[in-house]
N, C-alpha and C positions, 0 to 999 in steps of 0.2 A: 415197477412202481404200481401199476394197476392191480397186480395180484396182491400187493400189500394192502391197497385200499379195500379190496374184497375181504381180506382176512381181518382187517381191523375195524371195518364198519359193522360192529357187532349188534347194534341196537337200532330198531326202527318202529314206526307207528303200526299198531293194530287197531283197526276200526271195526266197529259193529255196524254193518251196512244192511239195508233192506235188500230184498231180492233183486238181482240184476241178471239179465240174460247173459249166458256164457256160451260162446259158440265161435266157430270159424267157418268161413265160406271157402270151400275147396275148388269148386268149378262152376262156371256159368257157360251154358251151351245155348246159343241162339240160332234157331232155324227160321229163316224168313223166305216166303214165296211171293214174288211179285205177280200180280194179275194183269191181264190185258186191259182192264179198265183203269189201271193206275193205282189200285189199292194194293195192300201188302198184308198177307196173313203171317203172323209172328207167333212163334212158340219159344218160350224161354224157360229152360230148366236150370234150377239152382240146387247145388249139392251142399248141404250143411254138415259139418262135424259138430255135434251138439254135446255140451255138458249138461246144460239145463236151459230150457226156454219155455215160455207160455204160448208162443206162436211166432209167425213171421209176418213181415210186411213187404210190399212190392209197389214201387212207384213207376208209372208210365207217363212220360211227358209227351202228350199228343198235340200240344199247341202248334198250330200251323199245318197239321196233318189231318184235320177234320174230326178230331176226337177219336174215340174207339168204339167199336161195335163187336157184338158176338163174343163177349168175354166169358171164358171158362177157366176154372181153377182146378188143379189136380194135385194129389200127393201120392207118393208111391205106397203100395199096400203093405210094405214091410216084409214081404215074402220072397224077396230075391228077384230073379229074372226069369223070363219065359224060356221055352226050348230054343228059340233063335237068339238068345242072349240079349233080349231087350228088357228094359226096366218096365215093370208092370205098374200102371197108375190107376187110381180110382178118382172119379170126379167128385169134388167136394160139394156138399149140399150148400146152396147159397145162404142158408141160415147160419152156417159156421164161419162166414166171413162178411165183412162190410166194405163197401166202396164209397169213397168220398171224392169229390172233384173240386179243385180250386185253380183257376187260371190255366186250365188245360192240363193240369197234372192230376191223374187218377191215382189215388192211394188205396191199395187193397190191404186190409188187415185180416189175417187168417189166424184163427185160434186153433192151436195144435200143440198141446203140452207134450214135451219130449225130454228124456233123460239119457245121457250116455249112449248115444247111437248116431247113425248116419241116416239122414233123411233127404229126399229129393222132392222139390215142389215145382210144379210146372204151371205157367200162366200163358194162355192162348187168347189172342185177340186180333182184331183187324184194324189197320189204319186206312181209312177210306181214301185219303189224298196223299199217298206216299210219293207219287211221281209227279214231276213238273215237266210238261212237254213244250218245247220251242219249235220253231220252224225246222231247224237242222239237227236237233238233238233232244233226247229224253234224259232226264236227270233224276237220280236218287241221291239225296244229300241228307244224311241223318246220323246223329250220334247213336249208334246201336247199343252202346253201353254208356250210360250217363255218369255224372260226376258225384251223385249223392248216395253211393253205397256206404253203408255204415262201417264196413270193414273191408280190408283188402281181399282180393280173390287170387288164388294161386294160378289158375288156368282159365283163360277165356277163349272161346271159339265162336265165331259168327259165320254162318253159311247163308248166302243169299242166292236164291235160284231165280234165273231170268226166264220168262215165259216163252222160250224157244226150244227147239229140239236139241238133243245132245250132239248132233252132228252139225249144228249151226257154226258158222265161222266165228269163233270167239275172239278173233282179232278185232272184230267190230265192237266188242264189249271192252270198254276202257275202265279199268278199276284202279282206284286210288284209296289210300288209307291215311288217317291222321290220328295223332295221339302220341304216346311214348315212342321214341325212335327205335325201341327194341321190338315193336310190333311188325308183322309181316302180312302181306296180301298177295294172293295168287288167283289166277283163272284156272278152273278145272271144268272143262266142257262148258256147260251152260250155267255154271255157278261161280260166284266170287267167294273165296274163303279167307277170312281174317283170323289171325292168331296173335295172342298176346299173353305172355307169362308175367306174373307178379304185378297185377293191377293194384294200384293204391287209391284210396278215396281221394277224389279231386281230379283224377285222371279221366280220360274218356277214350272211346274207340269210335271213330267217325268213318262211315262208309260214304264214298263218293263214286258213283258209277255213271258213266255216260254211255248211252245206247241209241240205236236208231229209232226215230219216232214211230216208224211203221210197226214196230213190235207191239205197240199199245193201240191196237186197232179198235178197241171198245172204249177208248178214252173219250170223255165228254168234250166234243169239239169246241164248245163255247168257252172252255177253259184254256185252250191252247194260247200261248203267248206268241204273238206274231212278230218275232224278231230272231235273228241268228245269234246264238250264244256259244257255239261249240269252241271256236277259236279263243274267245275270251276266257272260257273256263280252262282250256288247255294251257294258256299263258299263265294263269294263276297257279295251276298245279306245277308248271315248270319252275316258277319262282319259289314255291314252297319246297320243291324237291332240291333245288340248289342250296337253299338255306339249311335243310336237313343234312345234306351231304357235306356241306362246309363244316357243320358241327361234328360229323363223324371224322372228317379229315383232321380236324384239330385234335380230337381224342386219340386218333391213330398216331399222330406226330408225338403227342405227349407220351404215349405208351412206348413207341419206338425209342424215344430219348431215354426213358427209364431202363429199357432193356439193354441199350448200348452201354449205359453207365455200369451195369452189373455184369457185363460180359468179361471185363478185365478188372475185377475188384482190387487185386494186388497192386497193379500198376497205378491205378487211380489213387489208391490209398497212399502209396509212396510219394507220388507227385504232390498230392494235396497236403500231406503231412509236412513235406519240405517247405512248400510255399507258406503254409500256416505257421510253421516255426519261425521263419524269417520275419513274416509280417507281424506276428505277435510280439517279437522282440522290438521291432520298430515302433509299433503302436504303443507298447508299454512305455517306451522312452518319451514319446509325445504326450501320452496320457498323464504322465507324472507332472507335466507342466500345463496341460490344457484341461480346464474345467474340473480340476481335482477338487473334491469336497472334503473339508475337514469334518470329522465325525462329531456332530453336535449333540447326539442323543446317547452316546455310549454304546457299549456292546449289546445291551438289551433295551427293548422298548416294550413295556407291558400293556400298552393300549394300542388300538388301531391307529396308525399314523394319520389317516384321513378317511373319507367316505367313499373311496374308489371301489368299484364293483370287483368281486372276485375274478371275473373274466379279465378285466383290465389289469389287475395286479399280476395275475398269472402270466399274461401276455408280455408285459414289459419286463418282468423279472426273469422269465425264461427265454425272452427274445423269440417267441413263437406263439402262434394262435392255433390251438389244437383242440383235440377232444377232451383233454383234461380241463380246459376252461369251460367247455360245455357241461361237463360233469359237475363242476363246482357251481355253475349257474343253476342247474336243475335242483341240486341239493339246497341251495340258497332259497329257491322258490318254494321248496317243501318246508324249509324252516320258517319262512314268512307266511305259510299257509295259503299261498296262491295255488300250489299243487298239493295233492295228497297221495301218498303211496299206501295202498291198501294191500295187506297180505293176509290171506285166509286159506289155509290148506295149500293147494297148488296154485291158487289164484295170485297174480301179481298185477295190479292195475294202478296206473297213475291217472288221477282224476283232476280236472280243472275245477277248483272250488272257490277261488277268489276272483276279484276284479282285476282285469288286465289293463284298464285305462291308465293307471298311474305307473305302469311298468316302463322301463327305459326301452328304447328302440331295439337294442340287441336282445333284451329279455323277451320282448314280444315275438321276435323272429324265432327264438328257441321254442316258445310255446306253440307258435304256428306250425313249426316242423313236426314236433313230437305229438301234439294233440290233434292238429288238423290233418296234416299230411299222412302221418303214420297211424293216427288214431281215428276216431269217429267224430271229432269236433268237440267231444266232451271228455273222453278218456282214452287211454291207451292200454290195451291188454298186451303185456310183454310176451305172452305165448305166441301171439300172431307172427312174430318175427321168425319163427321156425319155418314158416312157409315161404319166406322171401329171400332172394339171393342178390337183388339188385336195388339200387336207389334211383328213382325217376330223375330225369334230367331237370325237371322243374324244381324238385326238392334240392338237388345238388346246387342249383343256382342260389337257393336260399341260404345254404351253408356259406357260399361265397359272399353273399350279401351280409351275413352275420360277421364274417371276418373283416369285411370292408368297414362296417360300423365301428368295430373295435379299433381298427387301424386309424380311422378318421378321428376317433376320440384321442388316441395317442398323439396324432399329429397336432390336434387342436391344443392339447396341453403341453406340447413340446416334449413329450416323453419318447423321444426318438434319438437316433444317432446322427452325427454330422460326419461328413466325409473329409478326407484329405485331398479332395479332388484337385484343387488348385496346385497344391504342392506336388501331388503325383503327376499331374500333367506337365508341370515345369521340369520335373526330374526326368520324365519320359522323353520329352522333346530335346532336352539338353543332352541326354545320353544318346538319343538317336543321332543328333548332330555330331556328337563326338565319334560315334561309330563310322559315320560317313567320311568324316575327315581322316580318321584312322585308316580306313580303306584306301583313301586317296594317296596318303603319304607313306604308308607302311604296307603296301600291297604285297610285296614279295614275302615279307615276314609272316603276314597273315595267311598267305597261301600255304606255307609250310605248317603253320600252327593248326590250320583247319584240317590237315590230314589226320589229326588226332580226334578220335570219337569223343573223348572227354571234353575237348574244347567245344565241340559242337553242342554237347549236352549243356555245358555251362552257358553258352550263348543263348540256347533255347530257354533255359530256366531263367536267365537274366531278363529276356523279353517278357516271359510270363510274369515275373515279379514286378517289372515296371508297369505292365498293364494292370496288374492286380492292385497296385498302389492307388490307382484311381478309384478303386472300390473300397479301400480301407476306410475305417470310420472310428469315431470315439463318441461317447454319450454326451448329449447336450447337458448343460448345467441342470436343467429341470429334471432330466432323467437321472443324472448322477445323484441328485439330492433325494429323489424318490426311492431309488434303489438303496441308498444308504439307510433311510428310515425303515423301509420294509424289510431289509436284511436284518436290522436290529430286532424287529418284531418276529421274524422267522427264527432268529437265534433264541428268542424268548420261548417260542413254541417248541423248539427242538430240545431245549434243556429241561429235563425232568425236575431238577432241583429248583430251577427258577419258577416253574409252574406250581410246584409244591409249596414253595415259599410264598407265592402270591396268594394262596388260600382262596381261590376263586369259588365263591359260594353260589353264584347264580347259574342255573341250568341254561338260561337264555344266553348268557355270555359264553358258556362252553359250546353251545350250538354255533354261535357266530364264529368263534375261533376255529371250530372244526371246518367250517366252510372255507375259510381262508387257508387253513392248513392243507386242504385238497389242492387249492390253486398253487400253494407254495411247495407242494410235494413233501410235506412232513406230517401228514395226517396220522400216521402210526404213532408218532410221539405224543400227540394230543390225546389219543385214545388211551394210551398207556397211563398217562398222567391223570386222565379222567377216572380211570378205574381205581387208581391209588387214592384219589381224593374221595371217591365214593366209599371205599373201604374205610377210610379214616373218618368218615362222617362229616367232612368239610362242606359238602354240597347241601344246600337248603332246598329240599324237595317241596316244601310247603304242603298244601293239601292236594295230594295226587298230581302235583305239577310234573314230577318226573315221569309218571305213567302216561301223561298226555303229551309228552314231548314228541314232536315230529322227527327228531334226529336220534335221540337216545331212547331205546326201548329194548328190553331184554328178549322180546319175542320176535325180533327180526330174523327172517330166514334168507332165502336166496334171491329175493326180489331185487336188491341192489346189485347183486352179481349180474343178473339178467340185464338190468339197465346199463351197467357199465359196459357189458359186451355190446349192447345195441349202439351206444354212443361211439364206441370204437369202430364198429362196422360201418355205420351210416355216414361217417365222415370221409370215407376213402374208396367207395365202390363204383361210382358213376362212370368215370372215364373209360375203364377197361370194358364195361358193358356196352357202352355206345360204340366204342372202337370196333367191336366184333359184330355189330349189327349189319343187316343187309342194306345196300344203298337204295335210295329212293329212285323211282322211275318217273320220268316226265312224259313217257309215252303211253302209260296206262296198261303196261304189260305185266304188272306185279312187281313186288320187291318190298323194301322197307317202307315204313310209314314216313310221310312227309311232315315237315315242320308246321306248326300252327294249326289252323282249322280252315276248312273250306266253307264254313258258314252254316252248316246244318243244324237243325234243332234237335231236341231230345236231351239236352244237357242235364235236366233235372231228374232224369230217370235214376233208379237205384233200388236199394232194398236193405233188409236187415232182419232183426228179430227183437222180441221183447219178452 
C-alpha cells in the first residue's frame, strides 16, 4: 500500500527559498582534562559534512561552572592529516568570530563559508569551577553534550581524564552516565570514556564521576562543602540504574515474545485461523442482531461525513493506529500550510511555517516529533535520516502518547467495540461445570476417549475457544454508524465513475479528499480520477491556484518517498535498540547509561551552522 502511495503521489510544492545552510554533523569528539584545582580544560571537535554554509556556531553552557576562560577557536587547514595521522588545525583569528554571553551561555559565531566538503572545527576553553568537593567525595556532574544541537550527530565520544597517574587504582573512580539508554561509559586507566551513537536534538550526554577529594589538592579550601554526600549520590545512581534496567528488561521481554511468535509461524497460523473462523461465524450471527445499522446514506457519500481528523478516521476504519495515520496527518498539515515541503534539487526539507496553537493535541505531538525531535525546531532535513538507525526512547514514548490521544478520542466518541464478555464468561463457566460433571459420571468412557490424540486436540481447542469468547467483540452503535458513513465516502473515492460524475472543480477539495484517501487506503484511486479531471478541464485552477497547491504540483520528486520511509521507520525501532543495550551499573564500574539525569548543568550547550 505504501509503495502505491509513493507511485501515485505525483505532485508537490516547489518553493523559492532564500539561502539556508545545508549540512550534516557526523562526529563530536570531546576531550576534557580535570585539573587539581577543580577546573576542567575542554576541547571539542565537530566534524561537518557540508553542502553549503556561511559558517558555524557553538554554544557553551557555563552557568554554575564559573563561566569560561582562555577560549580558543580552530579550524582544520584543509590539507589532510600529519605524519602521525592527526588532524592539522589552524587557530582562527578572533576577528573572524564573535562571542556573546547571555545567562551563562556563551555563543560563538564563526564565519567560514564552505561548499561540498568535510570540515572540522575545534573549540578549546576552561571551566574554572567544574568540580564540587565534599568531605568524603569529589564530584563532576555535567552534561558534556547539551540538548541544543541544531541537528543530530552520528557519533559522539567524550573522554574525561582524571588528574592521577595511569597506575592509579581506578576502582576508586566511580563513573556513571545519563542520557539515551543506548549510551555506554567505561573506565580506562585514569580516564572515563563515554560513547553514544545517533544523538538527536533534545538528547544529552551527562557525565557523573565520583572521586577521592584528595585528588584535588589545589582546590580552594574555602569552597569545600562540609558534609558527607557519597552515599546519597550512590543511592541516587542505584535508583536511576534500576529504572533504566527495568526499561531494558521490558524491551527484552517484548522482543523475546515477538521472536517466539515467529519461531513456528505455520502452527500459529493454523491455530489462529481455526479459532478466527469459528469466532467470526459466531460474531457474525450476533452482529446481525446487535447494533446493526441500516444504511441511511446509500452506497456512495459525496461529501465528508463529519469533521473527524484523518488520523481518527483511519484508526477506527482499519481498527489500528499506525504509521499510515501519521502520514495522513503530516500531509494534512502540509495541505493546511502549517508545514511546508520544499524540494529543490537533492534537498528535501519540511519546515514549520504556520501557527501550532490551534492544532489538536495529536497534531501537536506529530509536529513535536518530526520538527523538534528529528529536526532542529524549525525544519527537518530528510537527508539526515541516512545517518540514524535508532529512535530515542524519549521519542518512542511520544509515539505512544500520540496513539493514546487517538485512542482516547475514539473512547470519548464511543467509536469502539463492545465485548461478549458476559456471554462468554457464562458459557465458559457453564461448559467448565459440564466437563467436571462429565468426568465424575463418565470417568471410564472418558479415559478410553482420551487415548485418542484427536480427542485431546478437540478438548484443547475447545478451551481456547471458550477463553477467546471473553475477548470477542462487536462495534458499538456509534462506531457502526460512523463506519457505515465513512465506508460510503470511501466507496465514492474508490469509484472512478462517481468521481468523474461529481465534476469536482475545486483544487482545495481534491487536496482534502486526497488526505482522507491516504487514511482510507484508496489514494491511488483519487489521483487517477484527479488526472482525468485535469485532462478534461474540469478543475478550475484560477489564477495560478494549481501551481501554488501544497498537494498537487507537477515538479514533485522523491521528497514524499523519503518522508514515507521515515514515518515507517520511526514508528517501530525503539524496543529492539533498547533491548540490546548494556545494563546500567549502580557500582560506578561502567556499563550502559542510567535513566533520567543526575542533575548536572550544561543542558543548553550545542551547535550548528548558518
